[in-house]
C-alpha positions in Angstrom: 7.5 -6.5 7.6 7.1 -3.6 10.0 3.3 -3.7 9.6 3.2 -7.3 10.8 4.9 -6.5 14.1 3.5 -4.9 17.3 5.9 -3.4 19.8 4.6 -3.0 23.3 5.7 -1.8 26.7 4.6 -3.8 29.8 2.9 -0.7 31.3 1.9 1.3 28.2 0.6 -1.5 25.9 1.1 -1.4 22.2 3.0 1.6 20.9 2.1 3.5 17.7 4.7 3.7 15.0 4.8 7.5 14.7 6.2 8.3 18.2 9.7 8.2 19.4 11.2 6.1 22.2 11.8 9.3 24.1 8.2 10.3 23.8 7.3 7.1 25.7 10.1 7.6 28.2 11.8 4.4 27.1 15.3 4.4 28.5 18.5 2.6 27.3 18.4 -0.9 28.7 14.6 -1.1 28.9 12.9 -4.2 27.5 10.1 -3.9 25.0 7.9 -6.8 23.8 7.4 -7.9 20.2 4.1 -9.6 19.4 3.0 -11.0 16.0 -0.2 -11.2 14.1 -2.4 -14.2 14.5 -2.7 -16.6 11.5 -5.3 -15.2 9.2 -7.6 -18.3 9.1 -7.7 -18.6 12.8 -8.4 -14.9 13.3 -11.2 -14.9 10.8 -12.8 -17.9 12.4 -12.7 -16.3 15.9 -13.8 -12.8 15.0 -16.2 -13.1 12.1 -19.7 -11.9 12.9 -22.8 -13.6 11.6 -24.5 -11.1 9.3 -21.4 -8.9 8.9 -20.5 -5.7 10.6 -18.5 -2.6 9.8 -15.3 -0.8 10.2 -14.8 3.0 10.5 -12.3 5.1 8.6 -11.2 8.4 10.0 -10.6 11.0 7.3 -8.0 13.7 7.6 -8.9 17.3 8.2 -7.8 19.4 5.3 -8.3 23.2 5.5 -10.7 24.5 2.9 -11.8 21.0 1.7 -15.4 20.1 2.1 -14.5 16.4 1.5 -11.9 16.0 4.2 -13.2 17.5 7.5 -11.9 14.9 9.9 -15.1 13.0 9.7 -15.4 9.3 10.5 -17.0 7.2 7.8 -18.8 3.9 8.6 -18.1 1.1 6.1 -20.5 -1.9 6.3 -18.8 -5.2 5.5 -20.0 -8.8 5.1 -16.6 -10.3 6.0 -13.1 -9.6 7.3 -11.8 -11.1 4.0 -12.0 -7.5 2.5 -8.6 -6.4 1.4 -7.2 -2.9 2.0 -7.5 -2.3 -1.7 -11.2 -3.3 -1.5 -11.7 -0.9 1.5 -10.2 2.0 -0.5 -12.7 1.3 -3.3 -15.6 1.2 -0.7 -14.7 4.7 0.6 -13.9 6.1 -2.9 -17.3 8.0 -3.2 -16.8 9.5 0.3 -13.4 10.9 -0.8 -14.8 12.6 -3.9 -13.6 10.0 -6.2 -10.0 9.9 -5.0 -8.2 7.0 -6.7 -7.1 4.1 -4.5 -3.4 4.8 -5.4 -3.7 8.2 -3.8 -4.9 6.9 -0.5 -3.0 5.3 2.4 -4.8 3.3 5.1 -3.2 2.8 8.5 -4.2 1.1 11.7 -2.8 2.1 15.1 0.5 0.4 16.0 0.7 -1.4 12.6 1.2 1.8 10.6 0.4 1.8 6.9 -1.3 -1.4 5.5 -0.4 -3.1 2.2 -3.2 -3.2 -0.4 -3.0 -6.9 -1.0 -3.8 -8.1 2.5 -7.1 -8.5 4.2 -8.5 -7.1 7.5 -8.3 -10.6 8.9 -4.6 -10.8 7.9 -3.9 -7.7 9.9 -6.1 -8.9 12.8 -8.5 -6.0 12.5 -11.9 -6.8 14.0 -15.3 -5.3 13.1 -15.9 -2.0 14.8 -12.3 -0.9 14.5 -11.3 2.6 13.3 -8.7 2.9 10.6 -7.0 6.1 9.4 -7.0 7.6 5.9 -3.9 9.6 4.9 -3.6 11.6 1.7 -0.4 12.1 -0.4 1.7 15.1 0.6 2.0 18.0 -2.0 4.6 17.1 -4.7 6.8 20.1 -3.8 7.2 18.8 -0.2 8.6 15.5 -1.5 10.9 17.3 -3.9 12.2 19.6 -1.0 13.0 16.5 1.1 14.9 14.8 -1.8 17.3 17.4 -3.1 20.6 16.5 -4.7 20.1 13.2 -6.5 19.9 9.6 -5.3 18.3 6.4 -6.4 15.2 4.3 -6.4 15.2 0.6 -6.0 12.9 -1.8 -7.9 12.3 -5.3 -6.6 11.9 -7.8 -9.5 9.6 -10.8 -9.3 11.1 -14.3 -9.1 10.1 -16.4 -12.2 11.2 -20.0 -12.3 13.6 -20.7 -15.2 13.9 -17.0 -16.2 17.4 -15.5 -15.6 16.1 -11.9 -15.9 13.6 -12.3 -13.0 15.1 -14.0 -9.9 13.9 -11.7 -7.2 16.8 -9.3 -7.5 16.6 -5.6 -6.5 17.8 -3.2 -9.2 19.2 0.2 -8.2 18.1 3.0 -10.5 20.2 6.2 -10.1 18.3 9.5 -10.6 19.3 13.2 -10.7 16.0 14.3 -9.2 12.4 13.1 -8.7 10.7 16.2 -10.4 10.3 14.9 -13.9 10.6 11.2 -13.5 7.3 9.5 -14.3 6.5 5.9 -13.7 6.7 5.4 -17.5 10.2 6.8 -17.5 11.2 4.5 -14.6 10.0 1.6 -16.7 12.2 2.7 -19.5 15.2 3.0 -17.2 14.8 -0.7 -16.1 14.0 -2.0 -19.6 17.5 -3.5 -20.2 17.4 -5.2 -16.8 14.1 -6.9 -17.7 15.6 -8.3 -20.9 13.8 -5.7 -23.1 10.3 -6.0 -21.6 8.0 -3.4 -23.1 6.7 -0.7 -20.7 3.1 -1.9 -21.2 4.0 -5.4 -20.0 5.4 -4.0 -16.7 3.4 -2.9 -13.6 5.2 -0.8 -11.0 3.7 -0.8 -7.5 4.1 0.6 -4.1 3.2 -1.7 -1.1 0.8 0.9 0.4 -0.5 2.6 -2.8 -0.9 -0.4 -5.1 -0.1 -0.2 -8.9 1.0 3.3 -10.0 -0.2 4.8 -13.3 2.4 5.7 -15.9 1.6 9.4 -16.2 2.4 10.5 -12.7 5.9 11.3 -11.2 7.6 9.7 -8.3 7.3 12.9 -6.4 3.6 13.0 -6.9 3.4 9.6 -5.2 5.7 10.8 -2.3 8.3 8.2 -3.4 11.6 9.2 -1.7 15.2 8.3 -2.7 16.0 4.9 -1.3 12.4 3.6 -1.5 11.8 0.2 -2.9 9.1 -0.3 -5.6 7.8 -3.6 -6.9 7.8 -4.8 -10.5 5.1 -7.2 -11.4 4.6 -8.9 -14.8 1.5 -9.7 -16.9 0.1 -13.2 -16.3 0.6 -15.7 -19.2 -2.3 -15.2 -21.7 -3.6 -18.7 -21.6 -3.8 -18.8 -17.8 -5.5 -15.4 -17.6 -8.1 -16.3 -20.2 -8.9 -19.5 -18.3 -9.3 -17.7 -15.0 -11.3 -14.8 -16.1 -13.4 -16.0 -19.1 -17.2 -15.8 -18.4 -19.6 -18.4 -19.8 -21.8 -16.6 -22.4 -19.3 -13.7 -22.8 -19.3 -10.3 -21.3 -18.4 -6.7 -22.3 -15.8 -4.0 -21.8 -16.4 -0.3 -21.7 -14.4 2.4 -23.7 -14.4 5.9 -22.3 
């Protein structure tokens, strides 16, 4: 994946994702260097700090918003095993309660980071500064995706199940304006063998699982993007993994 690669120039070092080759005065025929992430276990062992540490998250500067003023928030951590999804939850109160699936976290030359991976996976040490990016206004996404197109959905691979073999299903759409995640689930129902919408989870690598009631445009999903379908775990296995001795509780709002 792009966020597991670092592209560098011998004289400039690692180059951020958001700039062009021309910006860096890279000429045809020049040689750039690809470097890879260190294995997660080895990185964790080398860079973990006794007693923990912290990372910083730079917030965007949004005109008229008292919550997003370009401030840098310090996030204390016990370990580098914290995932990007965990980090989003840790800064949620600082964002005014912004849900994790409306935040994107990036780091320098790696670009946007997937929710499921840890700081150690991305070789991010304590003391680093990551960047928080918010979703664009829905109208901007619609303006950039005029005229119809399609969204792709990557199915999981389930051993012995002909409906789920890791295939990518193309879903033609006239526009993104009114298409919610729930509607997308209905569009792929036949491809899943009739799987009910409430047994499907649709996710974006950088935003995580997407709620049913929002549109593709709300989440800045463009024509041509690939979303991921994940399924519910088998009931027996889930019960075994998450049952608590002595019981527990759920809350109903």
